[in-house]
C-alpha positions as MATLAB code, in Angstrom:
seq = 'MVFVNIDGLPPATRAEVQAAMQDVQHLIEAHGIGVAVQSAVLSRELPSALLHVG';
ca = [
       5.500  -13.183    0.028;
       4.093  -10.491    2.242;
       0.922   -8.596    1.992;
       0.482   -5.153    3.791;
      -2.901   -3.549    4.356;
      -3.040    0.238    5.440;
      -6.432    1.569    6.275;
      -6.895    5.362    5.816;
      -9.869    6.277    7.589;
     -11.431    9.877    7.644;
     -10.097   12.366    8.242;
      -6.912   10.757    6.451;
      -6.488   11.972    2.833;
      -5.608    9.996   -0.256;
      -2.360   11.612   -0.190;
      -1.592   10.637    3.402;
      -2.398    7.042    2.603;
      -0.179    6.990   -0.368;
       2.620    8.650    1.731;
       2.212    5.797    4.287;
       2.352    3.221    1.589;
       5.596    4.797    0.283;
       6.955    4.607    3.958;
       6.118    1.017    4.332;
       7.618    0.168    0.884;
      10.901    1.995    1.929;
      11.071    0.032    5.184;
      10.616   -3.322    3.641;
      13.250   -2.747    1.073;
      15.503   -1.054    3.709;
      15.329   -4.075    6.102;
      15.861   -6.486    3.309;
      12.527   -8.114    3.651;
      11.820   -7.819    0.088;
      10.776   -5.445   -2.663;
       7.346   -3.903   -2.936;
       5.949   -4.824   -6.396;
       2.380   -3.606   -6.467;
       0.166   -1.342   -4.562;
      -3.265   -0.051   -4.815;
      -5.414    2.558   -3.034;
      -8.863    1.448   -2.763;
     -11.808    3.987   -2.299;
     -15.721    4.197   -2.899;
     -15.014    4.873   -6.656;
     -12.504    2.062   -6.812;
     -13.550   -0.666   -4.268;
     -11.258   -3.578   -5.580;
      -8.054   -4.042   -7.565;
      -6.586   -7.004   -9.240;
      -3.174   -7.732   -7.975;
      -0.987  -10.091   -9.786;
       0.771  -12.779   -7.597;
       3.666  -14.449   -9.329;
];
């Protein structure tokens, strides 16, 4: 199991952070490391997210 954290600090936009997440997910799958099963973008409005580990 691998967890990846991507920090998007200003002036990065939400769209840029989501694009970076998609790039990392693609790289993980392309290199046979695994399959990304969940992701979440945290913000001031959404400071936490429940991720299911199974």
